[in-house]
C-alpha positions as CSV (number, residue, x, y, z in Angstrom):
1,X,76.7,98.6,140.8
2,X,77.5,99.1,144.5
3,X,74.0,99.1,146.0
4,X,72.2,97.0,143.4
5,X,74.5,94.0,143.2
6,X,74.9,90.3,144.1
7,X,73.5,88.5,147.2
8,X,75.3,89.7,150.3
9,X,77.2,88.0,153.2
10,X,76.1,90.1,156.1
11,X,73.2,92.4,157.0
12,X,72.9,94.3,160.3
13,X,69.5,95.9,161.1
14,X,69.3,98.2,164.1
15,X,66.3,99.6,165.9
16,X,64.6,102.7,164.6
17,X,66.8,105.7,165.1
18,X,66.1,108.3,167.7
19,X,65.6,111.9,166.9
20,X,69.3,112.6,166.6
21,X,70.1,109.5,164.5
22,X,68.2,110.1,161.2
23,X,69.1,112.8,158.7
24,X,66.6,115.7,158.8
25,X,65.0,116.5,155.5
26,X,62.6,119.2,154.4
27,X,59.1,118.2,153.3
28,X,59.9,118.4,149.7
29,X,63.1,117.4,147.9
30,X,64.6,120.2,146.0
31,X,67.4,120.3,143.4
32,X,69.7,122.0,145.8
33,X,69.6,119.2,148.3
34,X,70.1,116.6,145.7
35,X,73.1,118.6,144.4
36,X,74.5,118.5,147.9
37,X,74.3,114.8,148.1
38,X,75.7,114.5,144.5
39,X,78.7,116.6,145.5
40,X,79.2,114.5,148.6
41,X,79.2,111.3,146.4
42,X,82.0,112.7,144.2
43,X,84.2,113.1,147.3
44,X,84.0,109.3,148.0
45,X,86.9,107.5,146.2
46,X,85.3,104.5,144.6
47,X,82.1,105.2,146.4
48,X,78.4,106.0,145.6
49,X,75.3,107.6,147.1
50,X,71.7,106.5,146.5
51,X,68.4,108.1,147.6
52,X,65.2,106.1,147.3
53,X,61.8,107.7,148.1
54,X,58.8,106.0,149.8
55,X,57.5,104.8,146.5
56,X,60.8,102.9,146.0
57,X,61.9,105.2,143.2
58,X,65.5,106.3,142.8
59,X,65.8,110.0,143.4
60,X,69.6,110.0,143.3
61,X,72.2,107.5,142.1
62,X,75.7,108.8,141.6
63,X,79.4,108.4,142.5
64,X,82.7,107.1,141.1
65,X,81.8,103.5,142.0
66,X,78.7,103.7,139.9
67,X,80.7,104.7,136.8
68,X,83.4,102.1,137.5
69,X,80.7,99.5,137.4
70,X,79.7,100.6,133.9
71,X,76.5,102.5,134.9
72,X,75.3,106.1,134.6
73,X,73.0,108.1,136.9
74,X,70.3,108.0,134.2
75,X,70.1,104.2,134.5
76,X,68.5,104.6,137.9
77,X,67.2,108.1,138.7
78,X,63.5,108.5,138.2
79,X,63.0,104.7,137.9
80,X,61.5,102.2,140.3
81,X,63.8,99.6,141.9
82,X,61.8,97.0,140.0
83,X,62.6,98.8,136.8
84,X,66.3,99.6,137.3
85,X,67.5,96.3,138.9
86,X,67.9,92.9,137.5
87,X,65.0,90.5,138.5
88,X,67.2,88.4,140.8
89,X,68.2,91.5,142.8
90,X,64.9,93.3,143.2
91,X,63.6,91.3,146.2
92,X,66.7,91.8,148.4
93,X,67.2,95.5,147.7
94,X,63.4,96.1,148.1
95,X,63.6,94.4,151.4
96,X,66.6,96.6,152.5
97,X,64.9,99.9,151.4
98,X,61.6,99.0,153.1
99,X,63.6,98.2,156.3
100,X,65.2,101.7,156.1
101,X,61.9,103.4,155.3
102,X,60.4,101.7,158.3
103,X,63.0,103.4,160.5
104,X,65.7,100.8,160.6
105,X,69.3,100.9,159.6
106,X,71.1,98.5,157.2
107,X,74.7,97.5,157.0
108,X,75.6,95.2,154.1
109,X,78.7,93.8,152.3
110,X,78.2,92.9,148.7
111,X,80.2,92.3,145.5
112,X,79.9,93.9,142.1
113,X,82.1,93.0,139.2
114,X,84.7,91.5,141.5
115,X,84.8,94.6,143.7
116,X,83.5,94.4,147.3
117,X,81.5,97.3,148.8
118,X,80.1,98.1,152.2
119,X,76.7,99.9,152.1
120,X,75.2,101.9,155.0
121,X,71.5,102.7,154.9
122,X,69.7,105.3,157.1
123,X,66.2,106.9,156.9
124,X,65.9,110.6,155.9
125,X,63.2,112.6,157.8
126,X,61.6,116.0,157.5
127,X,61.2,118.7,160.2
128,X,58.3,116.7,161.7
129,X,60.3,113.5,162.0
130,X,58.5,111.8,159.2
131,X,60.6,109.4,157.1
132,X,60.7,110.7,153.5
133,X,63.4,108.6,151.9
134,X,66.2,106.0,152.3
135,X,69.8,107.2,152.0
136,X,72.4,104.5,151.1
137,X,76.1,105.2,151.0
138,X,78.5,102.6,149.5
139,X,82.3,102.5,149.5
140,X,84.9,100.1,148.2
141,X,86.2,97.7,150.8
142,X,88.0,95.3,148.4
143,X,91.5,96.1,149.7
144,X,90.4,95.5,153.3
145,X,88.6,92.2,152.4
146,X,91.6,90.9,150.4
147,X,93.9,91.7,153.3
148,X,91.5,89.8,155.6
149,X,91.3,86.9,153.2
150,X,95.1,86.8,152.8
151,X,95.5,86.6,156.6
152,X,92.9,83.9,156.7
153,X,94.8,81.9,154.0
154,X,98.1,82.3,155.8
155,X,96.4,81.1,159.0
156,X,95.0,78.1,157.3
157,X,98.4,77.3,155.8
158,X,100.0,77.6,159.2
159,X,97.5,75.1,160.6
160,X,98.4,72.7,157.8
161,X,102.2,73.1,158.3
162,X,101.8,72.6,162.1
163,X,100.2,69.2,161.6
164,X,101.8,68.0,158.4
165,X,104.3,65.2,158.3
166,X,104.3,64.7,154.5
167,X,105.6,67.1,151.9
168,X,103.0,66.0,149.3
169,X,100.2,66.8,151.7
170,X,101.6,70.4,152.1
171,X,101.9,70.8,148.3
172,X,98.2,69.7,147.9
173,X,97.0,72.1,150.6
174,X,99.0,75.0,149.1
175,X,97.4,74.3,145.6
176,X,93.9,74.2,147.1
177,X,94.4,77.4,149.1
178,X,95.6,79.3,146.0
179,X,92.8,78.0,143.8
180,X,90.3,79.1,146.4
181,X,91.8,82.5,146.7
182,X,92.2,83.3,143.0
183,X,89.0,81.7,141.9
184,X,88.9,79.6,138.6
185,X,92.6,78.9,138.2
186,X,94.7,75.7,138.2
187,X,97.6,75.5,140.6
188,X,100.5,73.1,140.4
189,X,103.3,72.6,142.9
190,X,106.2,70.9,141.2
191,X,109.5,69.6,142.4
192,X,112.1,70.1,139.7
193,X,115.1,68.0,138.8
194,X,117.9,70.4,137.7
195,X,119.3,67.6,135.5
196,X,116.0,67.3,133.6
197,X,116.1,69.6,130.5
198,X,112.5,69.0,129.6
199,X,110.7,70.4,132.6
200,X,107.0,70.9,132.1
201,X,104.2,72.5,134.1
202,X,100.7,71.2,133.4
203,X,102.0,69.9,130.1
204,X,103.7,73.2,129.1
205,X,107.4,73.3,128.7
206,X,109.0,76.0,130.8
207,X,110.8,77.4,127.7
208,X,107.3,78.4,126.3
209,X,106.9,81.0,129.1
210,X,109.8,83.0,127.6
211,X,113.1,82.3,125.9
212,X,115.0,83.0,129.2
213,X,112.3,81.8,131.6
214,X,114.4,79.0,133.1
215,X,117.3,81.3,133.7
216,X,115.1,84.0,135.3
217,X,113.3,81.4,137.5
218,X,116.7,79.9,138.5
219,X,117.8,83.4,139.7
220,X,114.7,83.5,141.9
221,X,112.6,85.9,139.8
222,X,108.9,85.6,139.8
223,X,107.3,85.4,136.3
224,X,103.8,86.6,135.5
225,X,101.7,87.2,132.4
226,X,101.7,90.8,131.4
227,X,105.4,91.1,131.8
228,X,107.3,92.2,128.7
229,X,108.6,88.7,127.9
230,X,105.2,86.9,128.2
231,X,105.1,84.0,125.7
232,X,102.5,83.9,122.9
233,X,100.6,80.9,121.8
234,X,100.2,79.4,125.3
235,X,97.1,77.2,126.1
236,X,96.6,79.6,129.0
237,X,95.7,83.3,129.1
238,X,97.3,84.1,132.4
239,X,100.1,82.6,134.5
240,X,102.1,83.3,137.6
241,X,105.3,81.2,138.3
242,X,106.9,81.5,141.7
243,X,110.3,79.7,141.9
244,X,111.8,77.8,144.8
245,X,115.6,78.1,144.6
246,X,117.7,75.8,146.9
247,X,121.4,75.6,146.9
248,X,121.6,77.9,143.9
249,X,119.5,75.7,141.7
250,X,115.8,75.7,140.7
251,X,114.4,73.1,143.0
252,X,110.6,73.7,142.7
253,X,107.9,75.9,141.3
254,X,104.5,77.2,142.4
255,X,102.5,77.7,139.2
256,X,99.1,79.4,138.9
257,X,97.5,79.1,135.4
258,X,94.2,80.6,134.2
259,X,92.2,80.3,131.0
260,X,91.0,83.9,131.5
261,X,93.1,87.0,131.5
262,X,94.0,88.1,135.0
263,X,95.9,91.1,136.3
264,X,98.4,90.2,139.0
265,X,98.8,93.0,141.4
266,X,101.9,93.7,143.5
267,X,100.0,92.4,146.5
268,X,99.0,89.2,144.7
269,X,102.6,88.5,143.7
270,X,104.0,89.2,147.2
271,X,101.2,87.0,148.7
272,X,101.9,84.0,146.4
273,X,105.7,84.4,147.1
274,X,105.1,84.4,150.9
275,X,102.7,81.4,150.8
276,X,105.1,79.5,148.5
277,X,108.2,80.3,150.7
278,X,106.5,79.1,153.8
279,X,105.3,75.9,152.2
280,X,108.5,75.0,150.4
281,X,110.6,75.7,153.5
282,X,108.5,73.3,155.5
283,X,108.6,70.7,152.7
284,X,112.3,71.0,152.5
285,X,112.6,70.4,156.2
286,X,110.4,67.3,156.0
287,X,112.3,65.9,153.0
288,X,115.6,66.6,154.8
289,X,114.3,64.9,157.9
290,X,113.2,61.9,155.8
291,X,116.6,61.8,154.1
292,X,118.4,62.0,157.4
293,X,116.3,59.2,158.8
294,X,116.9,57.0,155.8
295,X,120.6,57.8,155.9
296,X,120.7,56.9,159.5
297,X,118.9,53.6,158.8
298,X,121.4,52.8,156.0
299,X,124.3,53.7,158.2
300,X,123.1,51.3,160.8
301,X,122.8,48.6,158.1
302,X,126.3,49.5,156.9
303,X,127.8,49.2,160.3
304,X,126.1,45.9,160.9
305,X,127.5,44.6,157.6
306,X,131.0,45.9,158.5
307,X,130.8,44.2,161.9
308,X,129.7,40.9,160.3
309,X,132.4,41.0,157.7
310,X,135.1,41.8,160.3
311,X,133.9,39.1,162.7
312,X,134.5,36.3,160.2
313,X,138.2,37.0,159.4
314,X,138.8,37.8,163.0
315,X,137.5,34.4,164.0
316,X,139.8,32.8,161.5
317,X,142.8,34.7,162.8
318,X,141.9,33.8,166.4
319,X,141.5,30.1,165.6
320,X,144.7,30.1,163.5
321,X,146.7,31.6,166.4
322,X,145.2,29.0,168.8
323,X,146.3,26.3,166.3
324,X,149.8,27.7,166.3
325,X,149.9,27.4,170.0
326,X,149.1,23.7,170.0
327,X,152.1,21.5,169.2
328,X,151.7,18.3,167.4
329,X,148.7,19.3,165.3
330,X,150.5,18.4,162.1
331,X,149.5,21.7,160.4
332,X,152.5,23.5,158.8
333,X,153.0,26.9,160.5
334,X,153.7,28.5,157.1
335,X,150.2,27.5,155.9
336,X,148.6,29.0,159.1
337,X,150.6,32.2,158.7
338,X,149.6,32.5,155.1
339,X,145.9,32.1,156.1
340,X,146.3,34.8,158.8
341,X,148.0,37.1,156.2
342,X,145.1,36.7,153.8
343,X,142.5,37.4,156.5
344,X,144.4,40.4,157.7
345,X,144.5,41.7,154.1
346,X,140.8,41.2,153.8
347,X,140.1,43.1,157.0
348,X,142.4,45.8,155.8
349,X,140.3,46.2,152.6
350,X,137.1,46.4,154.7
351,X,138.6,49.1,156.9
352,X,139.9,51.1,153.9
353,X,136.4,51.0,152.4
354,X,134.9,52.4,155.6
355,X,137.6,55.1,155.8
356,X,137.1,56.1,152.2
357,X,133.4,56.5,152.9
358,X,134.1,58.7,155.9
359,X,136.8,60.8,154.1
360,X,134.6,61.4,151.0
361,X,131.5,62.2,153.1
362,X,132.9,64.7,155.5
363,X,135.8,66.4,153.8
364,X,136.8,67.6,150.3
365,X,138.5,65.0,148.2
366,X,142.3,65.5,148.3
367,X,143.9,64.5,145.0
368,X,147.6,64.2,144.0
369,X,147.4,64.4,140.2
370,X,150.0,63.4,137.6
371,X,150.1,63.0,133.8
372,X,149.0,59.4,133.1
373,X,148.1,57.3,130.1
374,X,144.7,56.0,131.0
375,X,145.3,52.8,129.2
376,X,148.1,51.9,131.7
377,X,145.7,52.5,134.7
378,X,143.0,50.3,133.0
379,X,145.4,47.5,132.2
380,X,146.7,47.5,135.8
381,X,143.1,47.3,137.1
382,X,142.2,44.4,134.7
383,X,145.3,42.4,135.8
384,X,144.3,43.0,139.5
385,X,140.7,41.8,138.7
386,X,142.0,38.6,137.1
387,X,143.1,37.5,140.6
388,X,139.5,37.5,141.7
389,X,138.3,35.3,138.8
390,X,139.4,31.7,139.7
391,X,136.5,31.2,142.2
392,X,134.0,31.6,139.4
393,X,133.6,30.8,135.8
394,X,134.5,34.2,134.3
395,X,136.1,35.6,131.2
396,X,137.6,39.0,131.1
397,X,138.4,40.7,127.8
398,X,140.0,44.1,127.2
399,X,139.8,46.3,124.1
400,X,141.8,49.6,123.9
401,X,142.4,52.2,121.2
402,X,146.0,52.2,119.8
403,X,146.5,55.8,120.5
404,X,147.5,57.0,124.1
405,X,144.9,58.8,126.1
406,X,146.6,61.4,128.3
407,X,144.7,62.3,131.5
408,X,145.6,64.4,134.6
409,X,144.5,62.3,137.5
410,X,145.4,60.9,140.9
411,X,146.7,57.4,139.9
412,X,145.8,55.8,143.2
413,X,142.2,57.1,143.3
414,X,141.5,56.3,139.6
415,X,142.9,52.8,140.2
416,X,140.6,52.4,143.2
417,X,137.6,53.5,141.2
418,X,138.4,51.1,138.4
419,X,139.0,48.2,140.8
420,X,135.8,48.9,142.6
421,X,133.8,48.8,139.3
422,X,135.5,45.7,138.0
423,X,135.2,44.0,141.4
424,X,131.5,44.8,141.5
425,X,131.0,43.2,138.1
426,X,132.7,40.0,139.4
427,X,131.1,39.9,142.8
428,X,127.5,40.5,141.7
429,X,127.2,37.4,139.6
430,X,126.2,33.8,140.1
431,X,128.8,31.2,141.2
432,X,127.5,29.0,138.4
433,X,127.3,29.9,134.8
434,X,129.6,31.9,132.7
435,X,130.0,35.7,133.3
436,X,131.8,37.7,130.7
437,X,133.3,41.1,131.5
438,X,134.4,43.3,128.6
439,X,136.4,46.5,129.1
440,X,136.6,49.0,126.3
441,X,138.7,52.2,126.4
442,X,138.3,54.8,123.7
443,X,138.5,58.6,123.1
444,X,135.5,60.5,122.0
445,X,134.8,64.3,121.8
446,X,137.6,65.2,124.1
447,X,136.6,62.7,126.7
448,X,138.2,59.4,127.7
449,X,135.6,56.6,128.0
450,X,135.9,53.4,129.9
451,X,133.0,51.0,129.4
452,X,132.8,47.9,131.7
453,X,130.1,45.5,130.5
454,X,129.0,42.2,132.1
455,X,126.2,39.7,131.4
456,X,125.6,39.1,135.1
457,X,122.6,39.7,137.4
458,X,121.7,43.1,135.9
459,X,119.7,45.8,137.7
460,X,116.1,46.9,137.9
461,X,115.2,50.6,137.1
462,X,114.7,51.2,140.9
463,X,118.2,49.9,141.6
464,X,119.7,52.0,138.8
465,X,118.0,55.1,140.3
466,X,119.7,54.5,143.7
467,X,122.8,52.7,142.6
468,X,125.2,55.2,144.0
469,X,123.4,55.8,147.3
470,X,125.6,55.7,150.4
471,X,125.1,53.1,153.2
472,X,123.4,50.4,151.2
473,X,120.7,50.2,148.6
474,X,116.9,50.2,148.4
475,X,114.5,47.4,148.9
476,X,114.6,45.7,145.6
477,X,118.4,46.0,145.1
478,X,120.6,43.0,145.6
479,X,122.3,42.9,149.1
480,X,126.0,43.2,149.3
481,X,127.8,39.9,148.7
482,X,129.8,38.2,151.4
483,X,133.0,40.1,152.0
484,X,131.7,43.4,150.7
485,X,130.2,46.6,152.2
486,X,128.1,47.7,149.3
487,X,129.8,51.1,149.0
488,X,132.2,50.4,146.1
489,X,130.3,52.1,143.3
490,X,129.5,55.1,145.6
491,X,133.2,55.5,146.3
492,X,134.1,55.1,142.7
493,X,131.6,57.7,141.5
494,X,132.8,60.2,144.1
495,X,136.4,59.8,143.1
496,X,135.6,60.0,139.4
497,X,133.5,63.1,140.0
498,X,136.4,64.7,141.9
499,X,138.4,64.5,138.7
500,X,135.7,66.3,136.7
501,X,134.4,63.1,135.2
502,X,131.2,61.1,135.5
503,X,130.0,57.6,136.0
504,X,126.8,56.3,134.5
505,X,125.1,52.8,134.9
506,X,122.8,51.1,132.5
507,X,121.0,47.8,132.5
508,X,118.2,46.2,130.4
509,X,116.9,44.7,133.5
510,X,117.4,41.9,136.1
511,X,119.6,39.0,134.8
512,X,120.4,40.9,131.6
513,X,123.8,42.3,132.5
514,X,125.0,45.9,133.2
515,X,127.2,48.5,131.7
516,X,129.2,51.1,133.7
517,X,130.6,54.0,131.7
518,X,133.3,56.1,133.2
519,X,134.1,59.4,131.5
520,X,137.3,61.5,132.3
521,X,138.4,64.7,130.5
522,X,141.4,64.2,128.2
523,X,144.2,66.5,129.3
524,X,145.4,68.2,126.2
525,X,149.1,68.8,126.7
526,X,152.2,68.6,124.5
527,X,154.0,65.7,125.9
528,X,154.9,62.2,124.7
529,X,153.5,59.5,126.8
530,X,155.9,57.0,125.2
531,X,158.8,59.0,126.6
532,X,157.4,58.8,130.1
533,X,156.8,55.1,130.0
């Protein structure tokens, strides 16, 4: 009920009104005057009018706001304040009426049933200036208050964004602000992995919010309970899901969940979308900045490794040339020239790795594709890898299906990818001990599979997660071995991906070996590989 409601936030009392401030009233109240005030009350949208006499008895209580609060005029009129009001409200409203009847004026904001009202109270006087009653007019200010609250929340979020240097801090602040604004709700700010098919929000799979919820969210549509597609059987009564779409994919979600039924107004939806957009935009910028800084750090490390690896063969070449210039050393020139040739070849491979990294990073991959039997490419790569084996105790086995596997690929790039993976299996192993590398080629469900398995140093889960990162690896990953830049698997994955394939790594753990699986689409054409061999 507007005037008889919850404790208030603000009360203004002014001095007793002058002769022109109070409403003049005849000595006796008559039905005509009360009808006049009753008619005035009906003209107040979501408002109400109350008249209380000097005995603190309601003479009039009417208006749309009264009925919207679930009350009727008869619940108040003719009754004392102490009889009509709940016990916890009697003291405050009695104090207000006594202040008005003493010649003061009251201005109060208060809430009833989730609706905010502003009540103005003035004394009513007769022709002689005697105060005969208190007049209180209430009107709905909920819309104004919500607008003010929204501006305050936006301002608080702006302060957080101005000083935040961590995306998680922003997500936490956004969740707290929304929970404060909407009351008893749970808010979750979730970053989503588009490759994860089992996305959950607060333990609820996204598919339970509607059969096409993921598709609608991915298109940037906000979902709310009360829409036609609202899912049944959810452990929540109300929900509002605001998506964050980046690069055409669903990258994040602002979710508000409630155990009580809530009606999401258009203003509420627009407000959540605006808050979410501001927060996610800033979080994306922070994460991009972090990624750029990490990439820059790895690039510096990559360049340092490249300089170190180039310096060693350059020193050998320089010393070899000096040796050739000294007669009588007894060293055969042919041996010196062979050494120079090997070191130049090594430097050439290092430069090619660096160039491949640059080419793939900054321009689209250019492929020159031909029909090819994948088994021929794998066999050539295995033979090339055998040349790297004498320095260590390795065995290399090859198992291939008897049937040809036709693919449409760039032979040079596929060979490079296979060589990088095989070379990685041989390099990342101990000089002592026996390392076995097995290569299996098979055809499965329209895909050509190449599995390269070793029993070498293996990989930790963290290393697996960042295996194909450019410019080095994370803290617990093994450093590149001597003579390598640590970009081989990244280059291999990019070239395989350019052919419409994929490359996956698996390992039981450190020192337990690894498996790299390369998948390429089989090119279904009517041609005989045997005739083209």
